[in-house]
NULO-583888 format. One record per atom (N, C-alpha, C): atom name; z negated, x, y negated. Coordinates in steps of 0.001 Angstrom, whole numbers, plus 524288, in hexadecimal, padded with zeros to 5 digits. Atoms other than C-alpha are relative to their C-alpha. Layout:
# NULO-583888
+-------+-------+-------+-------+
: atome :     z :     x :     y :
+-------+-------+-------+-------+
:    CA :     Z :     X :     Y :
...
+-------+-------+-------+-------+
This chain:
# NULO-583888
+-------+-------+-------+-------+
: atome :     z :     x :     y :
+-------+-------+-------+-------+
:     N : 80013 : 80323 : 804FE :
:    CA : 7FFA7 : 7FFED : 7FF60 :
:     C : 7FF96 : 80363 : 7FC06 :
:     N : 7FF84 : 7FB8A : 80499 :
:    CA : 8038C : 8061B : 7F2CB :
:     C : 7FB0E : 7FEA4 : 7FC85 :
:     N : 80506 : 80002 : 80448 :
:    CA : 7F8FD : 80843 : 7E7E2 :
:     C : 801EC : 7FA9F : 7FD6A :
:     N : 7FF1E : 804C9 : 80317 :
:    CA : 7FF88 : 7FCEB : 7E00C :
:     C : 7FE4E : 7FABB : 802D6 :
:     N : 80185 : 8046A : 7FBEA :
:    CA : 7FEC3 : 7F3DF : 7EC0F :
:     C : 7FA32 : 7FE8B : 7FFE2 :
:     N : 805C4 : 7FF93 : 7FF2E :
:    CA : 7F101 : 7F75B : 7EE41 :
:     C : 7FD9A : 7FD51 : 7FB20 :
:     N : 80277 : 80212 : 80605 :
:    CA : 7EDED : 7F39F : 7DED2 :
:     C : 7FFB8 : 7F95E : 800B9 :
:     N : 7FF3A : 804B0 : 7FFAE :
:    CA : 7F3C6 : 7E73D : 7E07C :
:     C : 7FCBB : 7FBE7 : 8034F :
:     N : 8027B : 80340 : 7FBDF :
:    CA : 7EDAE : 7E2BC : 7ED52 :
:     C : 7FA25 : 80050 : 7FEC1 :
:     N : 8055B : 7FF5C : 800FE :
:    CA : 7E0E9 : 7E74A : 7E90B :
:     C : 7FE9E : 7FBA3 : 7FA4E :
:     N : 8006C : 80218 : 80517 :
:    CA : 7E1E1 : 7DFBC : 7DB62 :
:     C : 7FD47 : 7FB21 : 80146 :
:     N : 802DC : 8039D : 7FED4 :
:    CA : 7DDF6 : 7D29F : 7E13C :
:     C : 7F9D7 : 80095 : 801ED :
:     N : 805D6 : 7FEA8 : 7FF11 :
:    CA : 7D21F : 7D843 : 7E6CD :
:     C : 7FC1D : 8011C : 7FBFF :
:     N : 80324 : 7FEF6 : 804FB :
:    CA : 7CDFD : 7DE63 : 7D9E2 :
:     C : 7FFA7 : 7FC1D : 7FD01 :
:     N : 80217 : 804EC : 80487 :
:    CA : 7CED9 : 7D105 : 7D2A9 :
:     C : 7FC86 : 7FE60 : 802B6 :
:     N : 80430 : 80301 : 7FCF6 :
:    CA : 7C68D : 7CB4D : 7DDEE :
:     C : 7FAD5 : 802D0 : 7FE78 :
:     N : 803CD : 7FD2F : 80011 :
:    CA : 7BCC9 : 7D638 : 7DCC1 :
:     C : 7FE29 : 7FF3D : 7F951 :
:     N : 800AE : 8004E : 80580 :
:    CA : 7BCE5 : 7D50E : 7CE52 :
:     C : 7FEC0 : 7FA34 : 7FDD3 :
:     N : 8011D : 80519 : 7FFE3 :
:    CA : 7BC2D : 7C61B : 7CEA0 :
:     C : 7F8A2 : 7FF2D : 80148 :
:     N : 8039A : 80031 : 7FCE2 :
:    CA : 7B0AA : 7C75D : 7D725 :
:     C : 7FB39 : 80358 : 7FD25 :
:     N : 8037E : 7FCB9 : 8026D :
:    CA : 7A956 : 7D116 : 7CF3B :
:     C : 7FEB1 : 7FDCF : 7FACD :
:     N : 800BC : 803E3 : 80598 :
:    CA : 7AB26 : 7C82E : 7C235 :
:     C : 7FD2D : 7FD16 : 801F1 :
:     N : 80273 : 804B4 : 7FE59 :
:    CA : 7A66F : 7BDA8 : 7CA41 :
:     C : 7F96D : 80061 : 80128 :
:     N : 805D3 : 7FE59 : 7FDFA :
:    CA : 799E1 : 7C525 : 7CEDA :
:     C : 7FD19 : 800B7 : 7FA22 :
:     N : 800FD : 7FE72 : 80436 :
:    CA : 79825 : 7CB97 : 7C1A8 :
:     C : 7FDEA : 7FABF : 7FD56 :
:     N : 801B6 : 8046B : 80240 :
:    CA : 79710 : 7BD32 : 7BB79 :
:     C : 7FB7D : 7FDCB : 80344 :
:     N : 804C1 : 80279 : 7FB8E :
:    CA : 78DDC : 7B81C : 7C6CE :
:     C : 7FB58 : 80423 : 7FD4C :
:     N : 80542 : 7FCFA : 8010B :
:    CA : 78504 : 7C401 : 7C330 :
:     C : 7FD2E : 7FF53 : 7FA9A :
:     N : 800AE : 7FF7D : 8055B :
:    CA : 7854A : 7C14B : 7B4EF :
:     C : 7FD9B : 7FB27 : 7FF3C :
:     N : 802F6 : 80658 : 7FF8F :
:    CA : 780F0 : 7B2EF : 7B6B0 :
:     C : 7FAB2 : 800CD : 802AF :
:     N : 8038A : 7FE88 : 7FDCE :
:    CA : 776F6 : 7B8AC : 7C06C :
:     C : 7FC24 : 8021A : 7FC39 :
:     N : 80378 : 7FCF9 : 8030E :
:    CA : 77168 : 7C153 : 7B6A6 :
:     C : 7FE46 : 7FC97 : 7FA2F :
:     N : 80119 : 8029D : 80449 :
:    CA : 771C7 : 7B6EA : 7AB86 :
:     C : 7FB7F : 7FBF6 : 80260 :
:     N : 803F2 : 80323 : 7FD71 :
:    CA : 76A16 : 7ADAB : 7B4D9 :
:     C : 7FAB2 : 802B0 : 800E4 :
:     N : 80581 : 7FD38 : 80073 :
:    CA : 76004 : 7B88C : 7B72F :
:     C : 7FC54 : 80051 : 7FBAB :
:     N : 80322 : 80068 : 80579 :
:    CA : 75D63 : 7BA26 : 7A8D3 :
:     C : 7FEBA : 7FB0F : 7FED5 :
:     N : 800D3 : 805A2 : 80076 :
:    CA : 75C89 : 7ABCF : 7A861 :
:     C : 7FAB5 : 7FEA7 : 801EB :
:     N : 80501 : 8012C : 7FD47 :
:    CA : 7522D : 7AB7B : 7B243 :
:     C : 7FB92 : 80353 : 7FDA4 :
:     N : 80418 : 7FCC5 : 80233 :
:    CA : 74A93 : 7B651 : 7AC30 :
:     C : 7FE90 : 7FEA0 : 7FA38 :
:     N : 7FFF7 : 802A7 : 803FF :
:    CA : 74CF2 : 7AFC1 : 79F2A :
:     C : 7FC40 : 7FB48 : 7FEB7 :
:     N : 80371 : 804E8 : 7FF59 :
:    CA : 7452E : 7A3FA : 7A458 :
:     C : 7FA45 : 80108 : 7FFF7 :
:     N : 80543 : 7FDF0 : 800B4 :
:    CA : 7385D : 7ACBF : 7A411 :
:     C : 7FBE0 : 7FE11 : 80521 :
:     N : 80432 : 800D3 : 7FC38 :
:    CA : 73187 : 7A63F : 7B06F :
:     C : 800D1 : 8048D : 80399 :
:     N : 801A2 : 7FC46 : 7FC6D :
:    CA : 72C36 : 7B00B : 7BA8D :
:     C : 80511 : 7FFD1 : 803E0 :
:     N : 7FB9B : 7FFC3 : 7FC23 :
:    CA : 736EB : 7ABF2 : 7C4C4 :
:     C : 804B9 : 7FFC2 : 7FD5F :
:     N : 7FBC4 : 7FE1E : 80262 :
:    CA : 74219 : 7AAD3 : 7BC7A :
:     C : 80210 : 8058C : 7FE6A :
:     N : 7FE35 : 7F928 : 80005 :
:    CA : 74099 : 7BA60 : 7B8C8 :
:     C : 7FFEF : 80276 : 80451 :
:     N : 7FFCD : 7FDAC : 7FB47 :
:    CA : 73F18 : 7BC40 : 7C5CC :
:     C : 80517 : 7FFA3 : 801F2 :
:     N : 7FBD5 : 8016A : 7FCD1 :
:    CA : 749B1 : 7B57C : 7CB57 :
:     C : 8054E : 8024D : 7FB2E :
:     N : 7FA94 : 7FDBA : 8041D :
:    CA : 752B7 : 7B9CB : 7BD6B :
:     C : 80064 : 8065F : 801DC :
:     N : 7FF82 : 7F9E6 : 7FF43 :
:    CA : 74F4F : 7C848 : 7C05D :
:     C : 80335 : 800E8 : 804F5 :
:     N : 7FCB8 : 7FE84 : 7FAE3 :
:    CA : 753BE : 7C6F2 : 7CF65 :
:     C : 80501 : 7FD78 : 7FEFD :
:     N : 7FA6F : 80117 : 80064 :
:    CA : 75FBA : 7BFF3 : 7CAC6 :
:     C : 803C3 : 8043E : 7FBE2 :
:     N : 7FD27 : 7FB7E : 8024E :
:    CA : 76308 : 7CB3C : 7C0DA :
:     C : 801A1 : 8045F : 80343 :
:     N : 7FF7A : 7FA85 : 7FD94 :
:    CA : 7624A : 7D5A9 : 7CBEC :
:     C : 80570 : 7FE52 : 8024B :
:     N : 7FB62 : 80272 : 7FD22 :
:    CA : 76DD2 : 7CD26 : 7D2EF :
:     C : 80531 : 8026C : 7FD4F :
:     N : 7FAEF : 7FF09 : 802C0 :
:    CA : 778AC : 7CFEA : 7C851 :
:     C : 80088 : 80778 : 7FFE1 :
:     N : 800AF : 7FA0A : 7FF4F :
:    CA : 77435 : 7DF56 : 7C8FE :
:     C : 801E3 : 801D1 : 8047C :
:     N : 7FEFB : 7FF3C : 7FA80 :
:    CA : 77512 : 7DFBC : 7D743 :
:     C : 8063F : 7FE73 : 800A4 :
:     N : 7FA85 : 8024E : 7FFEB :
:    CA : 78270 : 7D806 : 7D5E1 :
:     C : 80476 : 80462 : 7FD8C :
:     N : 7FB36 : 7FB7F : 802C9 :
:    CA : 78947 : 7E232 : 7CBC3 :
:     C : 7FE2F : 80400 : 8031D :
:     N : 7FF89 : 7FC84 : 7FC73 :
:    CA : 783E1 : 7ECD5 : 7D4F8 :
:     C : 803EF : 7FF3D : 803E0 :
:     N : 7FCD1 : 7FFA7 : 7FBDD :
:    CA : 78A54 : 7E845 : 7E060 :
:     C : 805D7 : 7FFA8 : 7FFCC :
:     N : 7FA41 : 7FF80 : 80091 :
:    CA : 796B0 : 7E4CB : 7DA96 :
:     C : 801D5 : 80530 : 7FDAE :
:     N : 7FE8A : 7FACA : 80195 :
:    CA : 7975E : 7F293 : 7D536 :
:     C : 7FFBC : 8035D : 80432 :
:     N : 8004E : 7FBF0 : 7FC06 :
:    CA : 79376 : 7F985 : 7E16E :
:     C : 804CA : 7FDCE : 8038F :
:     N : 7FBD8 : 80185 : 7FC7F :
:    CA : 79E0F : 7F048 : 7E932 :
:     C : 80444 : 8035F : 7FD37 :
:     N : 7FB7A : 7FE50 : 80281 :
:    CA : 7A85A : 7F36A : 7DF5F :
:     C : 80262 : 8057B : 80043 :
:     N : 8009F : 7FA26 : 7FF89 :
:    CA : 7A4DD : 80237 : 7DE57 :
:     C : 801A5 : 801E0 : 80548 :
:     N : 7FEA9 : 7FE0A : 7FB72 :
:    CA : 7A4C9 : 80477 : 7ECC3 :
:     C : 80692 : 7FE6D : 800E5 :
:     N : 7FADC : 8006F : 7FDDF :
:    CA : 7B204 : 7FCA9 : 7EED0 :
:     C : 803A0 : 803C0 : 7FC55 :
:     N : 7FB6E : 7FC8C : 803CC :
:    CA : 7B9A9 : 804D6 : 7E328 :
:     C : 7FE8F : 80588 : 80337 :
:     N : 7FFAB : 7F98E : 7FDA9 :
:    CA : 7B44D : 81201 : 7EA0A :
:     C : 80293 : 7FF60 : 804C3 :
:     N : 7FDE0 : 8002D : 7FA3C :
:    CA : 7B7FD : 80DCE : 7F71D :
:     C : 8070E : 8002E : 7FF35 :
:     N : 7FA52 : 80049 : 80221 :
:    CA : 7C51A : 80A50 : 7F152 :
:     C : 8019D : 804DA : 7FE93 :
:     N : 7FF0B : 7FA77 : 80258 :
:    CA : 7C591 : 8180A : 7EAEE :
:     C : 8005D : 803F2 : 804B1 :
:     N : 80012 : 7FB86 : 7FBA8 :
:    CA : 7C1A6 : 81FDE : 7F6E2 :
:     C : 80522 : 7FE15 : 8040A :
:     N : 7FBE3 : 801C4 : 7FBFD :
:    CA : 7CC16 : 81762 : 7FFBE :
:     C : 80486 : 801EB : 7FD0F :
:     N : 7FA9B : 7FE55 : 80326 :
:    CA : 7D74A : 81AA9 : 7F503 :
:     C : 7FF7B : 806A1 : 8002A :
:     N : 8006F : 7FA66 : 7FE2D :
:    CA : 7D27B : 82A02 : 7F62C :
:     C : 801D6 : 8000A : 8043F :
:     N : 7FF75 : 7FFA6 : 7FA2F :
:    CA : 7D37B : 8293E : 80505 :
:     C : 806B6 : 7FE86 : 80013 :
:     N : 7FA5F : 801A0 : 7FF8E :
:    CA : 7E177 : 82280 : 803CB :
:     C : 8030E : 804B1 : 7FD0C :
:     N : 7FD0C : 7FB17 : 80361 :
:    CA : 7E540 : 82D9F : 7F961 :
:     C : 80098 : 80421 : 801A3 :
:     N : 7FFFA : 7FB0D : 7FCD9 :
:    CA : 7E0E0 : 837B3 : 80183 :
:     C : 802A7 : 7FFB3 : 804EE :
:     N : 7FDB4 : 800E2 : 7FBDB :
:    CA : 7E7C4 : 83254 : 80C85 :
:     C : 7FCD6 : 80052 : 80645 :
:     N : 80577 : 7FF60 : 7FCA8 :
:    CA : 7DAD3 : 83186 : 814B0 :
:     C : 7FE0E : 7F978 : 80077 :
:     N : 801A6 : 80452 : 8003C :
:    CA : 7DA9C : 822AD : 81456 :
:     C : 7FF33 : 7FF4A : 807C2 :
:     N : 80015 : 800FB : 7FA26 :
:    CA : 7D723 : 81CF7 : 822A9 :
:     C : 80453 : 7FB5A : 800F9 :
:     N : 7FB53 : 80380 : 7FEC7 :
:    CA : 7E454 : 816D6 : 82819 :
:     C : 7FE74 : 7FD2E : 80512 :
:     N : 80124 : 8048C : 7FBC5 :
:    CA : 7E124 : 80A7E : 83194 :
:     C : 80591 : 7FD77 : 800A5 :
:     N : 7FAEA : 80479 : 7FF24 :
:    CA : 7EF09 : 804DA : 830AF :
:     C : 8026C : 800BB : 804D7 :
:     N : 7FDCB : 80059 : 7FB22 :
:    CA : 7F29D : 80931 : 83DA4 :
:     C : 7FB3C : 7FD96 : 8044F :
:     N : 803AC : 800C6 : 7FC09 :
:    CA : 7E661 : 804A2 : 84479 :
:     C : 800F0 : 7F9EB : 80256 :
:     N : 7FFEF : 80583 : 7FE09 :
:    CA : 7E61F : 7F80E : 84D5C :
:     C : 7FAF0 : 7FBB3 : 7FDD4 :
:     N : 8029D : 80369 : 80259 :
:    CA : 7E153 : 7EC4D : 84763 :
:     C : 7FF21 : 7FB21 : 80313 :
:     N : 7FFB8 : 80596 : 7FD5B :
:    CA : 7DB31 : 7DEFB : 84C1A :
:     C : 80357 : 7FC63 : 7FC6D :
:     N : 7FCF2 : 80398 : 80340 :
:    CA : 7E0E1 : 7D2B6 : 847EC :
:     C : 7FCF5 : 7FF1F : 7FA82 :
:     N : 80218 : 800F0 : 80593 :
:    CA : 7D636 : 7D246 : 83C4C :
:     C : 80202 : 802C7 : 7FC95 :
:     N : 7FE55 : 7FAE0 : 803CD :
:    CA : 7DCC0 : 7DF5E : 836DF :
:     C : 7FC23 : 803DA : 80015 :
:     N : 80312 : 7FCA2 : 7FFFE :
:    CA : 7D130 : 7E64D : 83A0E :
:     C : 80180 : 805F5 : 803F8 :
:     N : 7FF98 : 7FB31 : 7FC61 :
:    CA : 7D235 : 7F403 : 841B9 :
:     C : 7FD62 : 7FEF0 : 80513 :
:     N : 802B6 : 8005F : 7FAA4 :
:    CA : 7D09F : 7F35A : 85059 :
:     C : 7FBB1 : 803B7 : 800C5 :
:     N : 805A9 : 7FC3D : 7FE9D :
:    CA : 7C251 : 7F86D : 85441 :
:     C : 8015D : 8055E : 80082 :
:     N : 7FEEF : 7F99E : 7FCEE :
:    CA : 7C78D : 803EB : 85CF0 :
:     C : 8020D : 8027D : 7FBC8 :
:     N : 7FE10 : 7FCE6 : 803EF :
:    CA : 7D06F : 80846 : 85236 :
:     C : 7FD0A : 800CD : 7FC0C :
:     N : 80411 : 7FEE3 : 80418 :
:    CA : 7C706 : 806C0 : 848CA :
:     C : 7FBC4 : 8043F : 800B7 :
:     N : 803FF : 7FC8F : 7FE25 :
:    CA : 7BD0A : 80F12 : 85036 :
:     C : 802E2 : 80500 : 8009A :
:     N : 7FD61 : 7FA1A : 80036 :
:    CA : 7C74B : 819D0 : 85388 :
:     C : 8016C : 801BF : 7FA7F :
:     N : 7FF39 : 7FEC8 : 805B6 :
:    CA : 7CA83 : 81A2B : 8447A :
:     C : 7FB41 : 802B5 : 7FECC :
:     N : 804B3 : 7FD32 : 80237 :
:    CA : 7BCC3 : 81BF9 : 841F0 :
:     C : 7FDCB : 80487 : 80269 :
:     N : 80145 : 7FC88 : 7FDB0 :
:    CA : 7BA89 : 825A1 : 84C4F :
:     C : 803A3 : 80563 : 7FD7D :
:     N : 7FCDB : 7FC8C : 80252 :
:    CA : 7C5AB : 82DE3 : 84667 :
:     C : 7FD62 : 80110 : 7F9EF :
:     N : 8013D : 7FF51 : 8046F :
:    CA : 7C170 : 82C70 : 83844 :
:     C : 7FB29 : 80115 : 7FF63 :
:     N : 8050F : 7FC4D : 8002A :
:    CA : 7B337 : 830EE : 83B50 :
:     C : 7FEE5 : 80388 : 80232 :
:     N : 80097 : 7FA0C : 7FF37 :
:    CA : 7B707 : 83CD6 : 8408D :
:     C : 8015C : 8038E : 7FC5E :
:     N : 7FD66 : 7FCCF : 8057A :
:    CA : 7BF03 : 83FCB : 83470 :
:     C : 7FA7E : 7FFE4 : 7FC8D :
:     N : 8036B : 7FF56 : 803AE :
:    CA : 7B2D9 : 83BF1 : 82D37 :
:     C : 7FB12 : 80301 : 80100 :
:     N : 80369 : 7FDD7 : 7FE51 :
:    CA : 7A91C : 842D7 : 83596 :
:     C : 800AA : 8077C : 7FEF4 :
:     N : 7FD6B : 7FB18 : 800C6 :
:    CA : 7B15A : 84EA4 : 83344 :
:     C : 7FEE8 : 801B8 : 7FA74 :
:     N : 7FF9A : 7FECB : 80638 :
:    CA : 7B019 : 84DEB : 823F8 :
:     C : 7FD31 : 7FB71 : 7FDC2 :
:     N : 8024F : 804F2 : 80191 :
:    CA : 7A5C5 : 843D7 : 820A9 :
:     C : 7FFD9 : 80021 : 7FA47 :
:     N : 800E3 : 8006C : 80690 :
:    CA : 7A56A : 84814 : 8125C :
:     C : 80461 : 7FE8E : 7FC80 :
:     N : 7FB55 : 800C1 : 8028D :
:    CA : 7B326 : 845A9 : 80F7F :
:     C : 7FF96 : 7F7F9 : 7FF01 :
:     N : 7FF7F : 804D0 : 801BA :
:    CA : 7B471 : 83856 : 80852 :
:     C : 80375 : 7FC9F : 80250 :
:     N : 7FC5B : 8027D : 7FE0D :
:    CA : 7C04E : 833B5 : 80E40 :
:     C : 7FFF4 : 7FFF2 : 80612 :
:     N : 80169 : 8016D : 7FAD8 :
:    CA : 7BBBA : 83565 : 81CAF :
:     C : 7FB8D : 7FBF5 : 7FF69 :
:     N : 804E0 : 802F4 : 8000D :
:    CA : 7AF30 : 82DC3 : 818D9 :
:     C : 802F8 : 7FAEC : 7FECD :
:     N : 7FDEF : 8051A : 80161 :
:    CA : 7B80C : 8230A : 8129E :
:     C : 80347 : 7FE24 : 804E6 :
:     N : 7FD47 : 8010E : 7FBBE :
:    CA : 7C0EB : 823C3 : 81EFB :
:     C : 7FD24 : 7FD8B : 80412 :
:     N : 80383 : 80257 : 7FC37 :
:    CA : 7B4E5 : 821B8 : 82810 :
:     C : 7FE69 : 7FB01 : 7FE22 :
:     N : 8014F : 804B7 : 801C0 :
:    CA : 7B094 : 816C4 : 81FE1 :
:     C : 80208 : 7FBA5 : 800C3 :
:     N : 7FBB4 : 80416 : 7FF8F :
:    CA : 7BDE5 : 80F90 : 82191 :
:     C : 7FF3E : 8002B : 80622 :
:     N : 80149 : 8005D : 7FAAD :
:    CA : 7BBAE : 81283 : 83034 :
:     C : 7FC04 : 7FDA1 : 80220 :
:     N : 80475 : 803EF : 7FF96 :
:    CA : 7AF03 : 80CB6 : 83032 :
:     C : 8020D : 7FB24 : 7FFE4 :
:     N : 7FE59 : 8050A : 8019B :
:    CA : 7B3F8 : 8010A : 829F3 :
:     C : 8031B : 7FD56 : 80546 :
:     N : 7FD07 : 800A9 : 7FB4B :
:    CA : 7BF65 : 800A1 : 83424 :
:     C : 7FCF2 : 7FE07 : 80420 :
:     N : 801A3 : 80018 : 7FBA7 :
:    CA : 7B6A3 : 802A9 : 83E73 :
:     C : 7FAD7 : 7FA36 : 7FFF8 :
:     N : 80200 : 80550 : 800B9 :
:    CA : 7AE7C : 7F6AD : 83965 :
:     C : 7FA3A : 80113 : 7FE84 :
:     N : 80526 : 7FF60 : 8016B :
:    CA : 7A1EB : 7FD61 : 83563 :
:     C : 8002F : 800F8 : 7FA74 :
:     N : 7FF6C : 800DA : 8051F :
:    CA : 7A0C2 : 7F8DE : 82742 :
:     C : 7FC85 : 803C5 : 7FD79 :
:     N : 80338 : 7FDDA : 80293 :
:    CA : 793D7 : 7FEAB : 8247B :
:     C : 80024 : 8051A : 7FFEF :
:     N : 7FEC6 : 7FB6D : 7FFFE :
:    CA : 79781 : 80BAD : 827AD :
:     C : 80415 : 801AA : 7FDA6 :
:     N : 7FB55 : 7FFA7 : 80593 :
:    CA : 7A494 : 80A6F : 81F89 :
:     C : 7FE02 : 80078 : 7FC2D :
:     N : 8023F : 7FF0C : 80471 :
:    CA : 79CBC : 80799 : 814DA :
:     C : 7FCED : 8051E : 7FDEB :
:     N : 8031C : 7FC16 : 80007 :
:    CA : 79473 : 811FC : 81558 :
:     C : 8031C : 80586 : 7FF91 :
:     N : 7FB7C : 7FC1A : 800BD :
:    CA : 79FBA : 81B2E : 81762 :
:     C : 802B8 : 7FF7D : 7FB27 :
:     N : 7FE78 : 7FF95 : 80599 :
:    CA : 7A615 : 8166E : 80C98 :
:     C : 7FDDA : 80067 : 7FC37 :
:     N : 80428 : 7FDDC : 80583 :
:    CA : 79AD4 : 81895 : 8028E :
:     C : 800FD : 80520 : 8003D :
:     N : 7FF4D : 7F9BE : 7FF91 :
:    CA : 79B5F : 826AC : 80835 :
:     C : 804AD : 802AB : 7FE90 :
:     N : 7FAD4 : 7FF23 : 80133 :
:    CA : 7A983 : 826EF : 806EC :
:     C : 80057 : 80141 : 7F8B5 :
:     N : 80016 : 80153 : 80635 :
:    CA : 7A836 : 8229A : 7F83A :
:     C : 7FD7D : 80441 : 7FDE5 :
:     N : 8042D : 7FB53 : 80219 :
:    CA : 79C64 : 82C73 : 7F566 :
:     C : 803DD : 805C0 : 80026 :
:     N : 7FE39 : 7F9AF : 7FF0B :
:    CA : 7A451 : 8383E : 7FBCD :
:     C : 805A6 : 8005A : 7FC4C :
:     N : 7FBB3 : 7FFD8 : 802DF :
:    CA : 7B176 : 83408 : 7F408 :
:     C : 7FDB9 : 800C6 : 7F8E0 :
:     N : 802C9 : 8006E : 80549 :
:    CA : 7A9BC : 8324D : 7E6F0 :
:     C : 7FE59 : 805BD : 7FEE8 :
:     N : 80149 : 7FB08 : 801B6 :
:    CA : 7A3AC : 83FBD : 7E95B :
:     C : 80409 : 804A0 : 7FF89 :
:     N : 7FB95 : 7FCEA : 7FF7B :
:    CA : 7B040 : 84597 : 7EB9A :
:     C : 80387 : 7FEAC : 7F9FA :
:     N : 7FEE6 : 8003F : 804B6 :
:    CA : 7B544 : 84079 : 7DE67 :
:     C : 7FBF6 : 80320 : 7FB50 :
:     N : 80382 : 7FDDD : 8049B :
:    CA : 7A8FF : 844E3 : 7D66C :
:     C : 7FF57 : 805D6 : 80103 :
:     N : 8014E : 7FA80 : 7FE23 :
:    CA : 7A92A : 85286 : 7DD7C :
:     C : 803FA : 802A5 : 7FB65 :
:     N : 7FC55 : 7FC5D : 802D0 :
:    CA : 7AF8F : 85DCF : 7D4B9 :
:     C : 805D0 : 8006C : 8025E :
:     N : 7FB80 : 7FF0C : 7FDDE :
:    CA : 7BAB6 : 85F43 : 7DE7F :
:     C : 80413 : 7FB66 : 80169 :
:     N : 7FCFA : 8052F : 7FE80 :
:    CA : 7BD4D : 85096 : 7DFA9 :
:     C : 803C0 : 7FE8D : 7FC3D :
+-------+-------+-------+-------+
């Protein structure tokens, strides 16, 4: 897929994310306003509930930021792996009717990628590849952990003097 085609196909996704974020921010603003109203009522219960309600928008903003930031960095690492010619190609692996890679093929891919990662676990691209292999093998928890590591390694390379 060309870069231009990829940008066109991601536009609806970006618009949906934008609408959802705007909706959540509006909701959190309403929550914050209600929290201040409860505090302004001056009753002990109102103040207690108002403070509790004010915590929700703060948590919401943090969750939106953390989610969008993680997604942005994951996309950046994936694009860098593609640019380096080291993306994990699964186009020739057999698939189920659902589109998921067959379990035996995913396990074989994982074994291959794990060997590469064990040879150089400090390479961000190897860590990215094993995160993807964990995902294809169905281990989402380890996939998320390894993707966090891949992002941290990639960011360290970007901030290093040689990066």
